PDB file of N, CA, C and O in Angstrom:
ATOM      1  N   UNK A   1     104.258 -40.083 -67.139  1.00  0.00           N
ATOM      2  CA  UNK A   1     104.324 -41.414 -67.673  1.00  0.00           C
ATOM      3  C   UNK A   1     105.781 -41.748 -67.925  1.00  0.00           C
ATOM      4  O   UNK A   1     106.506 -40.946 -68.513  1.00  0.00           O
ATOM      5  N   UNK A   2     106.211 -42.893 -67.499  1.00  0.00           N
ATOM      6  CA  UNK A   2     107.608 -43.271 -67.655  1.00  0.00           C
ATOM      7  C   UNK A   2     107.903 -43.593 -69.115  1.00  0.00           C
ATOM      8  O   UNK A   2     106.995 -43.915 -69.881  1.00  0.00           O
ATOM      9  N   UNK A   3     109.190 -43.505 -69.501  1.00  0.00           N
ATOM     10  CA  UNK A   3     109.534 -43.841 -70.887  1.00  0.00           C
ATOM     11  C   UNK A   3     109.133 -45.263 -71.242  1.00  0.00           C
ATOM     12  O   UNK A   3     108.698 -45.524 -72.363  1.00  0.00           O
ATOM     13  N   UNK A   4     109.277 -46.186 -70.295  1.00  0.00           N
ATOM     14  CA  UNK A   4     108.891 -47.569 -70.583  1.00  0.00           C
ATOM     15  C   UNK A   4     107.393 -47.667 -70.818  1.00  0.00           C
ATOM     16  O   UNK A   4     106.959 -48.339 -71.753  1.00  0.00           O
ATOM     17  N   UNK A   5     106.592 -47.005 -69.981  1.00  0.00           N
ATOM     18  CA  UNK A   5     105.141 -47.039 -70.145  1.00  0.00           C
ATOM     19  C   UNK A   5     104.737 -46.355 -71.436  1.00  0.00           C
ATOM     20  O   UNK A   5     103.812 -46.799 -72.116  1.00  0.00           O
ATOM     21  N   UNK A   6     105.425 -45.280 -71.777  1.00  0.00           N
ATOM     22  CA  UNK A   6     105.094 -44.538 -72.987  1.00  0.00           C
ATOM     23  C   UNK A   6     105.323 -45.404 -74.224  1.00  0.00           C
ATOM     24  O   UNK A   6     104.593 -45.281 -75.207  1.00  0.00           O
ATOM     25  N   UNK A   7     106.326 -46.275 -74.182  1.00  0.00           N
ATOM     26  CA  UNK A   7     106.653 -47.109 -75.330  1.00  0.00           C
ATOM     27  C   UNK A   7     106.014 -48.490 -75.248  1.00  0.00           C
ATOM     28  O   UNK A   7     106.242 -49.323 -76.126  1.00  0.00           O
ATOM     29  N   UNK A   8     105.223 -48.748 -74.220  1.00  0.00           N
ATOM     30  CA  UNK A   8     104.621 -50.061 -74.033  1.00  0.00           C
ATOM     31  C   UNK A   8     103.327 -50.170 -74.823  1.00  0.00           C
ATOM     32  O   UNK A   8     102.245 -49.908 -74.300  1.00  0.00           O
ATOM     33  N   UNK A   9     103.443 -50.547 -76.045  1.00  0.00           N
ATOM     34  CA  UNK A   9     102.270 -50.755 -76.894  1.00  0.00           C
ATOM     35  C   UNK A   9     101.932 -52.233 -76.875  1.00  0.00           C
ATOM     36  O   UNK A   9     102.768 -53.076 -76.545  1.00  0.00           O
ATOM     37  N   UNK A  10     100.701 -52.531 -77.231  1.00  0.00           N
ATOM     38  CA  UNK A  10     100.364 -53.944 -77.340  1.00  0.00           C
ATOM     39  C   UNK A  10     100.990 -54.502 -78.610  1.00  0.00           C
ATOM     40  O   UNK A  10     101.686 -53.782 -79.325  1.00  0.00           O
ATOM     41  N   UNK A  11     100.754 -55.750 -78.892  1.00  0.00           N
ATOM     42  CA  UNK A  11     101.411 -56.409 -80.024  1.00  0.00           C
ATOM     43  C   UNK A  11     101.024 -55.799 -81.365  1.00  0.00           C
ATOM     44  O   UNK A  11     101.776 -55.917 -82.332  1.00  0.00           O
ATOM     45  N   UNK A  12      99.883 -55.158 -81.440  1.00  0.00           N
ATOM     46  CA  UNK A  12      99.453 -54.533 -82.695  1.00  0.00           C
ATOM     47  C   UNK A  12     100.024 -53.134 -82.874  1.00  0.00           C
ATOM     48  O   UNK A  12      99.782 -52.498 -83.899  1.00  0.00           O
ATOM     49  N   UNK A  13     100.775 -52.646 -81.899  1.00  0.00           N
ATOM     50  CA  UNK A  13     101.328 -51.301 -81.983  1.00  0.00           C
ATOM     51  C   UNK A  13     100.385 -50.229 -81.487  1.00  0.00           C
ATOM     52  O   UNK A  13     100.688 -49.039 -81.580  1.00  0.00           O
ATOM     53  N   UNK A  14      99.232 -50.641 -80.957  1.00  0.00           N
ATOM     54  CA  UNK A  14      98.267 -49.679 -80.425  1.00  0.00           C
ATOM     55  C   UNK A  14      98.663 -49.261 -79.019  1.00  0.00           C
ATOM     56  O   UNK A  14      99.451 -49.935 -78.356  1.00  0.00           O
ATOM     57  N   UNK A  15      98.107 -48.142 -78.572  1.00  0.00           N
ATOM     58  CA  UNK A  15      98.340 -47.689 -77.201  1.00  0.00           C
ATOM     59  C   UNK A  15      97.673 -48.646 -76.220  1.00  0.00           C
ATOM     60  O   UNK A  15      96.598 -49.181 -76.490  1.00  0.00           O
ATOM     61  N   UNK A  16      98.320 -48.852 -75.089  1.00  0.00           N
ATOM     62  CA  UNK A  16      97.713 -49.647 -74.033  1.00  0.00           C
ATOM     63  C   UNK A  16      96.639 -48.812 -73.345  1.00  0.00           C
ATOM     64  O   UNK A  16      96.572 -47.599 -73.543  1.00  0.00           O
ATOM     65  N   UNK A  17      95.810 -49.449 -72.549  1.00  0.00           N
ATOM     66  CA  UNK A  17      94.762 -48.740 -71.827  1.00  0.00           C
ATOM     67  C   UNK A  17      95.365 -47.670 -70.918  1.00  0.00           C
ATOM     68  O   UNK A  17      94.844 -46.557 -70.837  1.00  0.00           O
ATOM     69  N   UNK A  18      96.451 -48.001 -70.241  1.00  0.00           N
ATOM     70  CA  UNK A  18      97.109 -47.030 -69.360  1.00  0.00           C
ATOM     71  C   UNK A  18      97.602 -45.811 -70.123  1.00  0.00           C
ATOM     72  O   UNK A  18      97.486 -44.680 -69.650  1.00  0.00           O
ATOM     73  N   UNK A  19      98.148 -46.048 -71.293  1.00  0.00           N
ATOM     74  CA  UNK A  19      98.606 -44.939 -72.133  1.00  0.00           C
ATOM     75  C   UNK A  19      97.437 -44.061 -72.565  1.00  0.00           C
ATOM     76  O   UNK A  19      97.526 -42.834 -72.533  1.00  0.00           O
ATOM     77  N   UNK A  20      96.358 -44.690 -72.963  1.00  0.00           N
ATOM     78  CA  UNK A  20      95.185 -43.931 -73.400  1.00  0.00           C
ATOM     79  C   UNK A  20      94.638 -43.077 -72.268  1.00  0.00           C
ATOM     80  O   UNK A  20      94.267 -41.922 -72.477  1.00  0.00           O
ATOM     81  N   UNK A  21      94.587 -43.648 -71.064  1.00  0.00           N
ATOM     82  CA  UNK A  21      94.117 -42.867 -69.917  1.00  0.00           C
ATOM     83  C   UNK A  21      95.052 -41.702 -69.632  1.00  0.00           C
ATOM     84  O   UNK A  21      94.598 -40.608 -69.296  1.00  0.00           O
ATOM     85  N   UNK A  22      96.346 -41.927 -69.762  1.00  0.00           N
ATOM     86  CA  UNK A  22      97.316 -40.845 -69.568  1.00  0.00           C
ATOM     87  C   UNK A  22      97.132 -39.737 -70.589  1.00  0.00           C
ATOM     88  O   UNK A  22      97.195 -38.556 -70.248  1.00  0.00           O
ATOM     89  N   UNK A  23      96.907 -40.108 -71.826  1.00  0.00           N
ATOM     90  CA  UNK A  23      96.678 -39.111 -72.872  1.00  0.00           C
ATOM     91  C   UNK A  23      95.413 -38.305 -72.604  1.00  0.00           C
ATOM     92  O   UNK A  23      95.389 -37.091 -72.805  1.00  0.00           O
ATOM     93  N   UNK A  24      94.370 -38.980 -72.152  1.00  0.00           N
ATOM     94  CA  UNK A  24      93.114 -38.292 -71.830  1.00  0.00           C
ATOM     95  C   UNK A  24      93.321 -37.333 -70.660  1.00  0.00           C
ATOM     96  O   UNK A  24      92.835 -36.202 -70.683  1.00  0.00           O
ATOM     97  N   UNK A  25      94.042 -37.789 -69.639  1.00  0.00           N
ATOM     98  CA  UNK A  25      94.320 -36.924 -68.486  1.00  0.00           C
ATOM     99  C   UNK A  25      95.098 -35.693 -68.921  1.00  0.00           C
ATOM    100  O   UNK A  25      94.801 -34.583 -68.481  1.00  0.00           O
ATOM    101  N   UNK A  26      96.089 -35.881 -69.779  1.00  0.00           N
ATOM    102  CA  UNK A  26      96.877 -34.746 -70.265  1.00  0.00           C
ATOM    103  C   UNK A  26      96.003 -33.768 -71.050  1.00  0.00           C
ATOM    104  O   UNK A  26      96.099 -32.554 -70.870  1.00  0.00           O
ATOM    105  N   UNK A  27      95.169 -34.298 -71.904  1.00  0.00           N
ATOM    106  CA  UNK A  27      94.282 -33.447 -72.695  1.00  0.00           C
ATOM    107  C   UNK A  27      93.336 -32.658 -71.798  1.00  0.00           C
ATOM    108  O   UNK A  27      93.151 -31.458 -72.000  1.00  0.00           O
ATOM    109  N   UNK A  28      92.741 -33.310 -70.822  1.00  0.00           N
ATOM    110  CA  UNK A  28      91.839 -32.617 -69.899  1.00  0.00           C
ATOM    111  C   UNK A  28      92.574 -31.530 -69.121  1.00  0.00           C
ATOM    112  O   UNK A  28      92.039 -30.442 -68.908  1.00  0.00           O
ATOM    113  N   UNK A  29      93.803 -31.828 -68.697  1.00  0.00           N
ATOM    114  CA  UNK A  29      94.593 -30.825 -67.988  1.00  0.00           C
ATOM    115  C   UNK A  29      94.862 -29.608 -68.844  1.00  0.00           C
ATOM    116  O   UNK A  29      94.763 -28.476 -68.371  1.00  0.00           O
ATOM    117  N   UNK A  30      95.201 -29.835 -70.101  1.00  0.00           N
ATOM    118  CA  UNK A  30      95.460 -28.715 -71.006  1.00  0.00           C
ATOM    119  C   UNK A  30      94.188 -27.926 -71.307  1.00  0.00           C
ATOM    120  O   UNK A  30      94.219 -26.697 -71.365  1.00  0.00           O
ATOM    121  N   UNK A  31      93.092 -28.614 -71.495  1.00  0.00           N
ATOM    122  CA  UNK A  31      91.820 -27.925 -71.755  1.00  0.00           C
ATOM    123  C   UNK A  31      91.369 -27.101 -70.549  1.00  0.00           C
ATOM    124  O   UNK A  31      90.858 -25.991 -70.702  1.00  0.00           O
ATOM    125  N   UNK A  32      91.561 -27.649 -69.360  1.00  0.00           N
ATOM    126  CA  UNK A  32      91.128 -26.957 -68.144  1.00  0.00           C
ATOM    127  C   UNK A  32      91.930 -25.690 -67.894  1.00  0.00           C
ATOM    128  O   UNK A  32      91.455 -24.789 -67.202  1.00  0.00           O
ATOM    129  N   UNK A  33      93.133 -25.604 -68.440  1.00  0.00           N
ATOM    130  CA  UNK A  33      94.002 -24.452 -68.170  1.00  0.00           C
ATOM    131  C   UNK A  33      94.239 -23.598 -69.409  1.00  0.00           C
ATOM    132  O   UNK A  33      95.142 -22.761 -69.424  1.00  0.00           O
ATOM    133  N   UNK A  34      93.451 -23.800 -70.424  1.00  0.00           N
ATOM    134  CA  UNK A  34      93.672 -23.178 -71.735  1.00  0.00           C
ATOM    135  C   UNK A  34      93.872 -21.666 -71.684  1.00  0.00           C
ATOM    136  O   UNK A  34      94.796 -21.155 -72.318  1.00  0.00           O
ATOM    137  N   UNK A  35      93.051 -20.952 -70.966  1.00  0.00           N
ATOM    138  CA  UNK A  35      93.093 -19.485 -70.991  1.00  0.00           C
ATOM    139  C   UNK A  35      93.773 -18.883 -69.763  1.00  0.00           C
ATOM    140  O   UNK A  35      93.550 -17.713 -69.450  1.00  0.00           O
ATOM    141  N   UNK A  36      94.589 -19.654 -69.071  1.00  0.00           N
ATOM    142  CA  UNK A  36      95.251 -19.181 -67.840  1.00  0.00           C
ATOM    143  C   UNK A  36      96.684 -18.764 -68.133  1.00  0.00           C
ATOM    144  O   UNK A  36      97.278 -19.172 -69.131  1.00  0.00           O
ATOM    145  N   UNK A  37      97.229 -17.940 -67.238  1.00  0.00           N
ATOM    146  CA  UNK A  37      98.650 -17.637 -67.329  1.00  0.00           C
ATOM    147  C   UNK A  37      99.425 -18.848 -66.813  1.00  0.00           C
ATOM    148  O   UNK A  37      98.842 -19.746 -66.206  1.00  0.00           O
ATOM    149  N   UNK A  38     100.728 -18.877 -67.051  1.00  0.00           N
ATOM    150  CA  UNK A  38     101.532 -20.052 -66.706  1.00  0.00           C
ATOM    151  C   UNK A  38     101.486 -20.392 -65.221  1.00  0.00           C
ATOM    152  O   UNK A  38     101.402 -21.567 -64.864  1.00  0.00           O
ATOM    153  N   UNK A  39     101.539 -19.393 -64.354  1.00  0.00           N
ATOM    154  CA  UNK A  39     101.512 -19.647 -62.915  1.00  0.00           C
ATOM    155  C   UNK A  39     100.215 -20.309 -62.480  1.00  0.00           C
ATOM    156  O   UNK A  39     100.223 -21.242 -61.677  1.00  0.00           O
ATOM    157  N   UNK A  40      99.102 -19.822 -63.014  1.00  0.00           N
ATOM    158  CA  UNK A  40      97.805 -20.415 -62.683  1.00  0.00           C
ATOM    159  C   UNK A  40      97.664 -21.812 -63.282  1.00  0.00           C
ATOM    160  O   UNK A  40      97.071 -22.699 -62.668  1.00  0.00           O
ATOM    161  N   UNK A  41      98.214 -22.002 -64.486  1.00  0.00           N
ATOM    162  CA  UNK A  41      98.188 -23.333 -65.093  1.00  0.00           C
ATOM    163  C   UNK A  41      98.916 -24.333 -64.196  1.00  0.00           C
ATOM    164  O   UNK A  41      98.417 -25.425 -63.924  1.00  0.00           O
ATOM    165  N   UNK A  42     100.096 -23.939 -63.747  1.00  0.00           N
ATOM    166  CA  UNK A  42     100.903 -24.822 -62.914  1.00  0.00           C
ATOM    167  C   UNK A  42     100.165 -25.150 -61.620  1.00  0.00           C
ATOM    168  O   UNK A  42     100.109 -26.312 -61.216  1.00  0.00           O
ATOM    169  N   UNK A  43      99.602 -24.141 -60.972  1.00  0.00           N
ATOM    170  CA  UNK A  43      98.874 -24.361 -59.732  1.00  0.00           C
ATOM    171  C   UNK A  43      97.648 -25.238 -59.916  1.00  0.00           C
ATOM    172  O   UNK A  43      97.370 -26.107 -59.090  1.00  0.00           O
ATOM    173  N   UNK A  44      96.921 -25.013 -60.993  1.00  0.00           N
ATOM    174  CA  UNK A  44      95.716 -25.804 -61.266  1.00  0.00           C
ATOM    175  C   UNK A  44      96.065 -27.256 -61.565  1.00  0.00           C
ATOM    176  O   UNK A  44      95.403 -28.172 -61.076  1.00  0.00           O
ATOM    177  N   UNK A  45      97.096 -27.464 -62.363  1.00  0.00           N
ATOM    178  CA  UNK A  45      97.492 -28.834 -62.688  1.00  0.00           C
ATOM    179  C   UNK A  45      98.000 -29.567 -61.450  1.00  0.00           C
ATOM    180  O   UNK A  45      97.756 -30.764 -61.292  1.00  0.00           O
ATOM    181  N   UNK A  46      98.699 -28.861 -60.579  1.00  0.00           N
ATOM    182  CA  UNK A  46      99.143 -29.496 -59.339  1.00  0.00           C
ATOM    183  C   UNK A  46      97.938 -29.872 -58.477  1.00  0.00           C
ATOM    184  O   UNK A  46      97.885 -30.968 -57.920  1.00  0.00           O
ATOM    185  N   UNK A  47      96.979 -28.966 -58.372  1.00  0.00           N
ATOM    186  CA  UNK A  47      95.777 -29.235 -57.584  1.00  0.00           C
ATOM    187  C   UNK A  47      94.983 -30.410 -58.166  1.00  0.00           C
ATOM    188  O   UNK A  47      94.281 -31.111 -57.437  1.00  0.00           O
ATOM    189  N   UNK A  48      95.098 -30.619 -59.475  1.00  0.00           N
ATOM    190  CA  UNK A  48      94.407 -31.726 -60.134  1.00  0.00           C
ATOM    191  C   UNK A  48      95.141 -33.051 -59.958  1.00  0.00           C
ATOM    192  O   UNK A  48      94.641 -34.099 -60.368  1.00  0.00           O
ATOM    193  N   UNK A  49      96.321 -33.008 -59.352  1.00  0.00           N
ATOM    194  CA  UNK A  49      97.039 -34.243 -59.069  1.00  0.00           C
ATOM    195  C   UNK A  49      98.206 -34.554 -59.975  1.00  0.00           C
ATOM    196  O   UNK A  49      98.825 -35.610 -59.847  1.00  0.00           O
ATOM    197  N   UNK A  50      98.520 -33.650 -60.892  1.00  0.00           N
ATOM    198  CA  UNK A  50      99.691 -33.869 -61.741  1.00  0.00           C
ATOM    199  C   UNK A  50     100.963 -33.636 -60.937  1.00  0.00           C
ATOM    200  O   UNK A  50     101.020 -32.731 -60.104  1.00  0.00           O
ATOM    201  N   UNK A  51     101.972 -34.443 -61.183  1.00  0.00           N
ATOM    202  CA  UNK A  51     103.287 -34.248 -60.536  1.00  0.00           C
ATOM    203  C   UNK A  51     104.047 -33.155 -61.281  1.00  0.00           C
ATOM    204  O   UNK A  51     103.745 -32.839 -62.431  1.00  0.00           O
ATOM    205  N   UNK A  52     105.036 -32.587 -60.601  1.00  0.00           N
ATOM    206  CA  UNK A  52     105.798 -31.479 -61.183  1.00  0.00           C
ATOM    207  C   UNK A  52     106.394 -31.838 -62.542  1.00  0.00           C
ATOM    208  O   UNK A  52     106.339 -31.040 -63.478  1.00  0.00           O
ATOM    209  N   UNK A  53     106.954 -33.020 -62.648  1.00  0.00           N
ATOM    210  CA  UNK A  53     107.569 -33.434 -63.908  1.00  0.00           C
ATOM    211  C   UNK A  53     106.518 -33.558 -65.014  1.00  0.00           C
ATOM    212  O   UNK A  53     106.806 -33.254 -66.172  1.00  0.00           O
ATOM    213  N   UNK A  54     105.321 -33.994 -64.676  1.00  0.00           N
ATOM    214  CA  UNK A  54     104.241 -34.090 -65.659  1.00  0.00           C
ATOM    215  C   UNK A  54     103.780 -32.702 -66.091  1.00  0.00           C
ATOM    216  O   UNK A  54     103.519 -32.464 -67.270  1.00  0.00           O
ATOM    217  N   UNK A  55     103.684 -31.795 -65.131  1.00  0.00           N
ATOM    218  CA  UNK A  55     103.279 -30.414 -65.434  1.00  0.00           C
ATOM    219  C   UNK A  55     104.293 -29.784 -66.379  1.00  0.00           C
ATOM    220  O   UNK A  55     103.921 -29.150 -67.366  1.00  0.00           O
ATOM    221  N   UNK A  56     105.558 -29.961 -66.077  1.00  0.00           N
ATOM    222  CA  UNK A  56     106.617 -29.393 -66.916  1.00  0.00           C
ATOM    223  C   UNK A  56     106.523 -29.933 -68.341  1.00  0.00           C
ATOM    224  O   UNK A  56     106.630 -29.173 -69.304  1.00  0.00           O
ATOM    225  N   UNK A  57     106.325 -31.218 -68.473  1.00  0.00           N
ATOM    226  CA  UNK A  57     106.223 -31.826 -69.799  1.00  0.00           C
ATOM    227  C   UNK A  57     104.995 -31.311 -70.545  1.00  0.00           C
ATOM    228  O   UNK A  57     105.077 -30.989 -71.731  1.00  0.00           O
ATOM    229  N   UNK A  58     103.870 -31.234 -69.862  1.00  0.00           N
ATOM    230  CA  UNK A  58     102.632 -30.758 -70.502  1.00  0.00           C
ATOM    231  C   UNK A  58     102.757 -29.330 -71.012  1.00  0.00           C
ATOM    232  O   UNK A  58     102.283 -29.000 -72.099  1.00  0.00           O
ATOM    233  N   UNK A  59     103.401 -28.491 -70.210  1.00  0.00           N
ATOM    234  CA  UNK A  59     103.475 -27.069 -70.554  1.00  0.00           C
ATOM    235  C   UNK A  59     104.732 -26.692 -71.329  1.00  0.00           C
ATOM    236  O   UNK A  59     104.899 -25.539 -71.725  1.00  0.00           O
ATOM    237  N   UNK A  60     105.615 -27.662 -71.545  1.00  0.00           N
ATOM    238  CA  UNK A  60     106.849 -27.368 -72.276  1.00  0.00           C
ATOM    239  C   UNK A  60     107.808 -26.503 -71.486  1.00  0.00           C
ATOM    240  O   UNK A  60     108.526 -25.680 -72.053  1.00  0.00           O
ATOM    241  N   UNK A  61     107.820 -26.691 -70.168  1.00  0.00           N
ATOM    242  CA  UNK A  61     108.699 -25.922 -69.268  1.00  0.00           C
ATOM    243  C   UNK A  61     109.724 -26.857 -68.660  1.00  0.00           C
ATOM    244  O   UNK A  61     109.575 -28.077 -68.714  1.00  0.00           O
ATOM    245  N   UNK A  62     110.760 -26.281 -68.082  1.00  0.00           N
ATOM    246  CA  UNK A  62     111.712 -27.078 -67.324  1.00  0.00           C
ATOM    247  C   UNK A  62     111.112 -27.372 -65.956  1.00  0.00           C
ATOM    248  O   UNK A  62     110.363 -26.566 -65.405  1.00  0.00           O
ATOM    249  N   UNK A  63     111.452 -28.538 -65.419  1.00  0.00           N
ATOM    250  CA  UNK A  63     110.901 -28.910 -64.121  1.00  0.00           C
ATOM    251  C   UNK A  63     111.301 -27.917 -63.040  1.00  0.00           C
ATOM    252  O   UNK A  63     110.519 -27.647 -62.128  1.00  0.00           O
ATOM    253  N   UNK A  64     112.501 -27.373 -63.130  1.00  0.00           N
ATOM    254  CA  UNK A  64     112.937 -26.419 -62.101  1.00  0.00           C
ATOM    255  C   UNK A  64     112.038 -25.193 -62.078  1.00  0.00           C
ATOM    256  O   UNK A  64     111.806 -24.617 -61.015  1.00  0.00           O
ATOM    257  N   UNK A  65     111.536 -24.792 -63.224  1.00  0.00           N
ATOM    258  CA  UNK A  65     110.630 -23.633 -63.277  1.00  0.00           C
ATOM    259  C   UNK A  65     109.332 -23.975 -62.555  1.00  0.00           C
ATOM    260  O   UNK A  65     108.825 -23.172 -61.772  1.00  0.00           O
ATOM    261  N   UNK A  66     108.799 -25.152 -62.814  1.00  0.00           N
ATOM    262  CA  UNK A  66     107.573 -25.588 -62.146  1.00  0.00           C
ATOM    263  C   UNK A  66     107.812 -25.645 -60.632  1.00  0.00           C
ATOM    264  O   UNK A  66     106.974 -25.188 -59.855  1.00  0.00           O
ATOM    265  N   UNK A  67     108.941 -26.199 -60.220  1.00  0.00           N
ATOM    266  CA  UNK A  67     109.268 -26.287 -58.795  1.00  0.00           C
ATOM    267  C   UNK A  67     109.295 -24.904 -58.149  1.00  0.00           C
ATOM    268  O   UNK A  67     108.743 -24.711 -57.066  1.00  0.00           O
ATOM    269  N   UNK A  68     109.930 -23.953 -58.808  1.00  0.00           N
ATOM    270  CA  UNK A  68     110.045 -22.597 -58.261  1.00  0.00           C
ATOM    271  C   UNK A  68     108.678 -21.927 -58.182  1.00  0.00           C
ATOM    272  O   UNK A  68     108.348 -21.315 -57.166  1.00  0.00           O
ATOM    273  N   UNK A  69     107.890 -22.035 -59.232  1.00  0.00           N
ATOM    274  CA  UNK A  69     106.564 -21.403 -59.241  1.00  0.00           C
ATOM    275  C   UNK A  69     105.714 -21.961 -58.105  1.00  0.00           C
ATOM    276  O   UNK A  69     105.063 -21.202 -57.387  1.00  0.00           O
ATOM    277  N   UNK A  70     105.714 -23.279 -57.937  1.00  0.00           N
ATOM    278  CA  UNK A  70     104.908 -23.882 -56.868  1.00  0.00           C
ATOM    279  C   UNK A  70     105.434 -23.504 -55.495  1.00  0.00           C
ATOM    280  O   UNK A  70     104.650 -23.275 -54.574  1.00  0.00           O
ATOM    281  N   UNK A  71     106.729 -23.436 -55.348  1.00  0.00           N
ATOM    282  CA  UNK A  71     107.320 -23.034 -54.071  1.00  0.00           C
ATOM    283  C   UNK A  71     106.924 -21.599 -53.722  1.00  0.00           C
ATOM    284  O   UNK A  71     106.586 -21.305 -52.576  1.00  0.00           O
ATOM    285  N   UNK A  72     106.966 -20.718 -54.708  1.00  0.00           N
ATOM    286  CA  UNK A  72     106.588 -19.324 -54.474  1.00  0.00           C
ATOM    287  C   UNK A  72     105.101 -19.207 -54.143  1.00  0.00           C
ATOM    288  O   UNK A  72     104.720 -18.413 -53.283  1.00  0.00           O
ATOM    289  N   UNK A  73     104.272 -19.981 -54.808  1.00  0.00           N
ATOM    290  CA  UNK A  73     102.832 -19.954 -54.530  1.00  0.00           C
ATOM    291  C   UNK A  73     102.555 -20.424 -53.106  1.00  0.00           C
ATOM    292  O   UNK A  73     101.734 -19.835 -52.404  1.00  0.00           O
ATOM    293  N   UNK A  74     103.242 -21.489 -52.677  1.00  0.00           N
ATOM    294  CA  UNK A  74     103.057 -21.997 -51.314  1.00  0.00           C
ATOM    295  C   UNK A  74     103.516 -20.966 -50.286  1.00  0.00           C
ATOM    296  O   UNK A  74     102.871 -20.787 -49.252  1.00  0.00           O
ATOM    297  N   UNK A  75     104.623 -20.291 -50.568  1.00  0.00           N
ATOM    298  CA  UNK A  75     105.122 -19.269 -49.645  1.00  0.00           C
ATOM    299  C   UNK A  75     104.122 -18.126 -49.516  1.00  0.00           C
ATOM    300  O   UNK A  75     103.901 -17.619 -48.417  1.00  0.00           O
ATOM    301  N   UNK A  76     103.516 -17.718 -50.628  1.00  0.00           N
ATOM    302  CA  UNK A  76     102.505 -16.656 -50.581  1.00  0.00           C
ATOM    303  C   UNK A  76     101.298 -17.101 -49.765  1.00  0.00           C
ATOM    304  O   UNK A  76     100.752 -16.321 -48.985  1.00  0.00           O
ATOM    305  N   UNK A  77     100.884 -18.345 -49.940  1.00  0.00           N
ATOM    306  CA  UNK A  77      99.740 -18.863 -49.177  1.00  0.00           C
ATOM    307  C   UNK A  77     100.041 -18.897 -47.685  1.00  0.00           C
ATOM    308  O   UNK A  77      99.191 -18.537 -46.871  1.00  0.00           O
ATOM    309  N   UNK A  78     101.249 -19.330 -47.322  1.00  0.00           N
ATOM    310  CA  UNK A  78     101.632 -19.353 -45.896  1.00  0.00           C
ATOM    311  C   UNK A  78     101.632 -17.944 -45.322  1.00  0.00           C
ATOM    312  O   UNK A  78     101.202 -17.725 -44.189  1.00  0.00           O
ATOM    313  N   UNK A  79     102.117 -16.992 -46.111  1.00  0.00           N
ATOM    314  CA  UNK A  79     102.166 -15.600 -45.658  1.00  0.00           C
ATOM    315  C   UNK A  79     100.758 -15.055 -45.451  1.00  0.00           C
ATOM    316  O   UNK A  79     100.500 -14.348 -44.476  1.00  0.00           O
ATOM    317  N   UNK A  80      99.841 -15.384 -46.370  1.00  0.00           N
ATOM    318  CA  UNK A  80      98.442 -14.951 -46.219  1.00  0.00           C
ATOM    319  C   UNK A  80      97.819 -15.520 -44.954  1.00  0.00           C
ATOM    320  O   UNK A  80      97.103 -14.820 -44.238  1.00  0.00           O
ATOM    321  N   UNK A  81      98.092 -16.789 -44.681  1.00  0.00           N
ATOM    322  CA  UNK A  81      97.518 -17.440 -43.491  1.00  0.00           C
ATOM    323  C   UNK A  81      98.045 -16.809 -42.219  1.00  0.00           C
ATOM    324  O   UNK A  81      97.305 -16.687 -41.243  1.00  0.00           O
ATOM    325  N   UNK A  82      99.306 -16.405 -42.206  1.00  0.00           N
ATOM    326  CA  UNK A  82      99.878 -15.773 -41.011  1.00  0.00           C
ATOM    327  C   UNK A  82      99.267 -14.409 -40.745  1.00  0.00           C
ATOM    328  O   UNK A  82      99.178 -13.984 -39.594  1.00  0.00           O
ATOM    329  N   UNK A  83      98.845 -13.721 -41.794  1.00  0.00           N
ATOM    330  CA  UNK A  83      98.245 -12.393 -41.647  1.00  0.00           C
ATOM    331  C   UNK A  83      96.853 -12.457 -41.015  1.00  0.00           C
ATOM    332  O   UNK A  83      96.407 -11.491 -40.395  1.00  0.00           O
ATOM    333  N   UNK A  84      96.177 -13.577 -41.171  1.00  0.00           N
ATOM    334  CA  UNK A  84      94.794 -13.695 -40.675  1.00  0.00           C
ATOM    335  C   UNK A  84      94.727 -13.805 -39.191  1.00  0.00           C
ATOM    336  O   UNK A  84      93.638 -13.910 -38.628  1.00  0.00           O
TER     337      UNK A  84
END
């Protein structure tokens, strides 16, 4: 969610519908990955459609860490496919 969208409240100071949906999506992502290690959390959140920057924010990681983990996971998958 962009900083502008995050701060875009209606006139009453309430969250906009888009903000509420974003919060729900974040909560569901965190609940779905609750008992996973960080690498699996990152992979699952990516598969669910979260962008790298969103994953990093949700998990309290730097984006570069998320980028590296996903890159390594993709490399392992390519290597597995070549072995078959």
